[in-house]
C-alpha positions in Angstrom: -9.0 32.8 1.9 -12.2 31.0 1.6 -13.3 33.6 -1.2 -9.9 33.2 -3.0 -10.1 29.2 -2.5 -13.5 29.6 -4.1 -12.3 31.8 -7.0 -9.5 29.4 -7.7 -12.0 26.4 -7.5 -14.2 28.5 -10.3 -11.1 29.0 -12.4 -10.4 25.5 -12.5 -14.1 24.4 -13.1 -15.2 26.7 -15.2 -14.2 24.8 -18.7 -15.9 21.6 -17.7 -19.5 22.5 -18.9 -18.2 22.2 -23.1 -18.1 18.2 -22.1 -21.7 17.9 -21.7 -22.2 20.2 -25.0 -20.2 17.8 -26.8 -21.8 14.9 -25.3 -25.5 16.2 -25.7 -24.7 17.4 -29.4 -23.5 13.8 -30.3 -26.3 12.0 -29.2 -28.5 14.5 -30.9 -27.0 13.7 -34.0 -27.0 10.2 -33.4 -30.6 10.0 -32.5 -31.4 12.2 -35.8 -29.7 9.6 -37.6 -31.2 6.4 -36.2 -34.7 8.2 -36.5 -34.3 8.8 -40.6 -32.2 5.3 -40.9 -34.6 3.2 -41.4 -36.0 5.0 -44.4 -32.7 4.3 -46.6 -32.1 0.4 -45.5 -33.5 -3.0 -46.9 -35.7 -5.1 -44.4 -32.6 -6.8 -43.3 -30.6 -3.7 -42.4 -33.4 -2.5 -40.5 -32.9 -5.9 -38.8 -29.1 -5.6 -38.0 -29.8 -2.1 -36.9 -32.1 -3.3 -34.4 -30.0 -5.8 -33.2 -27.1 -3.2 -33.2 -29.7 -0.7 -31.0 -30.3 -3.8 -28.5 -26.5 -5.0 -28.1 -25.8 -1.4 -27.6 -28.0 -1.4 -24.6 -26.3 -4.5 -23.4 -22.8 -2.7 -23.6 -24.2 0.2 -22.0 -25.4 -1.8 -18.7 -21.8 -3.2 -19.0 -20.4 0.2 -18.8 -21.9 1.4 -16.0 -20.3 -0.9 -13.8 -17.1 -1.1 -15.8 -16.3 2.7 -16.4 -18.3 4.5 -13.5 -17.8 1.7 -10.6 -14.0 0.0 -11.7 -16.0 -3.5 -11.8 -15.8 -5.6 -15.1 -18.3 -8.0 -15.1 -18.3 -11.0 -17.2 -22.2 -12.1 -16.2 -24.2 -9.6 -17.8 -24.5 -11.4 -21.1 -25.9 -14.5 -18.6 -28.3 -12.0 -17.1 -29.4 -10.5 -20.7 -30.4 -14.4 -21.6 -31.8 -15.0 -18.6 -34.3 -12.5 -19.4 -35.0 -13.6 -22.8 -35.2 -16.8 -21.8 -38.0 -15.7 -19.0 -40.1 -13.8 -21.9 -40.3 -16.8 -24.2 -40.9 -19.3 -21.7 -43.8 -17.3 -19.9 -45.4 -16.5 -23.3 -44.9 -20.5 -24.7 -45.1 -22.7 -21.9 -47.4 -20.4 -19.1 -49.9 -18.8 -22.1 -48.7 -14.9 -20.3 -49.1 -12.2 -22.6 -45.9 -10.6 -24.2 -46.2 -7.4 -22.6 -46.6 -9.8 -19.0 -43.7 -11.8 -19.9 -41.6 -9.0 -20.9 -41.9 -7.4 -17.3 -41.6 -10.9 -15.9 -38.6 -11.7 -17.8 -36.9 -7.8 -16.3 -37.6 -8.8 -12.9 -36.2 -12.4 -13.3 -33.4 -11.0 -14.7 -33.0 -8.0 -12.1 -32.9 -10.9 -9.5 -30.3 -12.6 -10.7 -28.1 -9.8 -11.0 -29.1 -9.0 -7.3 -28.3 -12.5 -6.3 -24.7 -12.0 -8.2 -24.0 -9.0 -6.5 -24.5 -10.4 -3.0 -21.4 -13.0 -4.3 -19.1 -10.8 -5.8 -19.4 -6.9 -4.5 -16.8 -8.2 -1.9 -14.4 -8.8 -4.8 -12.2 -6.3 -7.1 -10.0 -6.4 -10.0 -9.3 -10.0 -11.5 -10.9 -11.4 -8.7 -14.2 -10.0 -9.3 -13.8 -10.7 -13.2 -13.2 -14.3 -12.3 -15.9 -14.8 -9.9 -18.6 -13.0 -12.8 -17.1 -15.6 -15.2 -17.8 -18.6 -13.1 -21.7 -17.1 -12.3 -22.2 -16.7 -15.8 -21.2 -20.1 -16.8 -23.3 -21.5 -13.6 -26.2 -20.4 -15.8 -25.0 -21.6 -18.9 -25.0 -24.9 -17.6 -28.4 -24.8 -16.1 -29.7 -23.7 -19.1 -27.4 -26.5 -20.8 -29.0 -29.5 -18.7 -32.5 -28.3 -17.4 -34.1 -29.4 -20.6 -37.3 -29.7 -19.2 -37.8 -25.7 -18.8 -35.3 -24.4 -21.1 -35.4 -27.0 -24.2 -31.7 -28.0 -23.8 -29.5 -27.6 -26.6 -32.4 -26.7 -28.8 -33.5 -24.0 -26.8 -37.1 -22.5 -26.8 -38.8 -20.9 -29.8 -41.9 -19.0 -29.5 -43.6 -16.1 -31.7 -43.9 -13.2 -29.4 -44.7 -10.2 -32.1 -48.0 -9.8 -33.6 -49.9 -7.4 -35.6 -47.8 -4.1 -36.4 -45.1 -5.4 -34.6 -44.2 -8.0 -37.2 -42.9 -5.4 -39.2 -39.2 -4.7 -39.4 -39.6 -1.0 -39.2 -42.3 -0.9 -36.7 -40.5 -2.9 -34.2 -37.4 -0.9 -35.1 -39.0 2.3 -34.0 -40.3 0.5 -31.1 -36.7 -0.8 -30.1 -35.3 2.8 -30.6 -37.9 4.6 -28.1 -37.2 1.9 -25.4 -33.4 2.1 -25.8 -33.6 5.6 -25.9 -35.6 6.0 -22.5 -33.3 3.0 -21.4 -30.1 4.8 -22.3 -31.7 8.3 -20.6 -31.9 6.5 -17.5 -28.8 4.9 -17.4 -27.2 8.8 -18.1 -29.2 9.9 -15.6 -28.4 7.4 -12.8 -24.3 7.8 -13.5 -24.6 11.7 -13.2 -27.0 11.4 -9.9 -25.2 11.6 -6.6 -25.5 8.0 -6.3 -23.6 7.5 -9.4 -21.0 9.8 -8.3 -20.3 8.0 -5.5 -19.9 5.0 -7.5 -17.1 7.1 -9.6 -15.6 7.9 -6.1 -15.5 4.0 -5.4 -13.8 3.5 -8.5 -11.2 6.3 -7.7 -10.6 5.0 -4.2 -12.5 2.5 -2.4 -10.4 3.2 0.6 -11.1 6.8 0.7 -14.8 6.0 0.5 -14.8 4.1 3.1 -12.8 6.1 5.5 -15.3 9.3 4.4 -18.4 6.5 6.0 -19.5 5.3 2.8 -20.9 1.7 2.7 -18.9 0.7 -0.4 -20.3 -2.6 -0.8 -23.9 -1.6 -0.3 -23.4 0.9 -3.0 -21.8 -1.9 -5.7 -24.6 -4.1 -4.9 -27.0 -1.4 -5.9 -25.1 -0.4 -8.6 -24.6 -4.2 -9.5 -28.5 -4.6 -9.6 -29.5 -1.7 -11.4 -27.0 -2.5 -14.5 -28.5 -6.0 -14.1 -31.7 -4.6 -15.0 -30.4 -2.4 -17.6 -29.0 -5.6 -19.3 -32.9 -7.3 -18.3 -34.5 -4.7 -20.6 -32.3 -5.1 -23.6 -32.7 -9.1 -22.8 -36.4 -8.9 -22.7 -36.3 -6.4 -26.2 -34.1 -9.4 -27.8 -36.3 -12.3 -27.0 -39.0 -10.3 -29.2 -36.6 -9.6 -31.9 -35.2 -13.2 -32.2 -38.1 -15.0 -31.2 -36.0 -17.6 -29.8 -33.1 -18.3 -27.2 -30.5 -20.9 -26.8 -27.9 -21.7 -23.9 -25.3 -19.6 -26.3 -27.5 -16.7 -25.3 -26.2 -16.8 -21.7 -22.7 -18.3 -22.8 -19.6 -16.3 -22.0 -19.1 -15.5 -25.8 -22.7 -13.5 -25.1 -20.8 -11.6 -22.0 -17.4 -11.0 -23.9 -19.1 -9.6 -27.0 -21.0 -6.8 -24.5 -17.8 -5.9 -23.3 -15.9 -5.9 -26.4 -18.5 -3.2 -27.6 -17.9 -1.4 -24.4 -14.1 -1.3 -25.0 -14.2 -0.7 -28.9 -17.0 2.0 -28.2 -14.7 3.7 -24.9 -15.1 2.6 -21.2 -16.9 5.2 -19.2 -18.2 7.1 -22.6 -21.5 5.4 -21.8 -23.0 6.3 -25.6 -19.8 4.9 -27.0 -21.2 1.5 -26.5 -23.5 2.0 -29.4 -20.5 2.8 -31.4 -18.9 -0.5 -30.7 -22.1 -2.1 -31.0 -22.3 -0.7 -34.6 -18.7 -1.7 -35.4 -18.6 -5.2 -34.3 -22.3 -6.3 -35.7 -21.4 -4.5 -39.2 -17.7 -6.0 -39.5 -19.1 -9.6 -38.5 -22.0 -9.6 -41.0 -20.1 -7.7 -43.9 -16.2 -9.7 -43.1 -18.6 -13.3 -42.4 -20.2 -12.6 -46.2 -16.7 -12.6 -47.9 -14.4 -15.4 -45.9 -15.0 -17.7 -43.4 -11.6 -16.9 -41.2 -14.1 -13.7 -40.0 -13.2 -13.9 -36.4 -9.5 -14.0 -37.7 -10.2 -10.4 -39.3 -12.5 -8.9 -36.5 -9.3 -10.4 -34.1 -7.0 -8.0 -36.0 -9.1 -5.3 -36.2 -9.5 -5.6 -32.2 -5.6 -5.3 -32.0 -5.3 -2.4 -33.8 -7.7 -0.5 -31.7 -6.3 -1.3 -28.5 -2.8 -0.1 -30.2 -4.0 3.2 -31.6 -7.2 3.6 -29.5 -6.9 2.3 -26.0 -9.5 4.8 -25.0 -11.8 3.7 -27.4 -13.2 5.2 -30.7 -15.1 8.3 -29.1 -12.3 8.7 -26.7 -9.8 9.0 -29.9 -12.3 10.9 -31.8 -12.2 13.3 -28.6 -8.2 13.6 -28.6 -8.6 14.0 -32.2 -11.0 16.9 -32.2 -9.1 18.6 -29.1 -5.6 18.6 -31.2 -7.7 20.2 -34.3 -9.4 22.5 -32.6 -6.4 23.7 -30.8 -8.0 23.3 -27.2 -5.3 22.3 -24.0 -6.1 21.4 -20.8 -5.4 24.2 -18.2 -2.7 24.0 -16.5 -3.5 24.1 -12.4 
């Protein structure tokens, strides 16, 4: 009986390896395109591509929670901004070297994420969403009012890049390598045994409880690590922008990152870069033609939600499945 059961299980699981092959192929093509992209673009467009990579990493960190743990956060923009604040403050006010300031910024963002997770992991659904929203607003209020440290509405400005990093194309390479390594770390995390536990919590939290898993501890670690990933993106943004203000930790930052995740496809992970490219490119292109570019973006988002609720990556995957004539095997 056991052999027969294993044989049946093998027949169901057998087609699964095709999905990692498709994912690996997409990632390889994406990296190849990004590698040669800077050769074809102007300095302004290279800067836009760099920004897309940084915000793609932020959206990816949100997807770690939203797509694999079932927790949608509106605090990751604040965590992202905290890292940027710490980096610029450490360089301009404390005289710390940029590399040390970057590390300090990531540590600061991770500590904030750990604090947020302690407060919010026992909530779920809309309650988790609203709780993280409130936590992010607290950070925004502190950055707005603590003028002696944050500069208030004027923000903080400093020149972090020196030497070769002043060249936009060299900095693009640094960001590309950094984001590639960060993306690999997130990809390995969600496919590790710990990441599979988060998926189990997403599917059925009560069942994971009954199996003996400490659900809240796993969510705490998952939230903290996703905050670490957002902190790395925030540190890179500080070097890219050389300026940070309360808008960097505002609700709009979190909403924009979440929209990038949704447009690319929640749970696809690498779709975050597609969403980042789509949103930032539309912002820059549409705003050059009309002052009502936000209305145009809103219409685009509505169309995507109606015709591709699973995101652009999910829609492309479904289209290829239909075109290639592949149908799920019936159990």
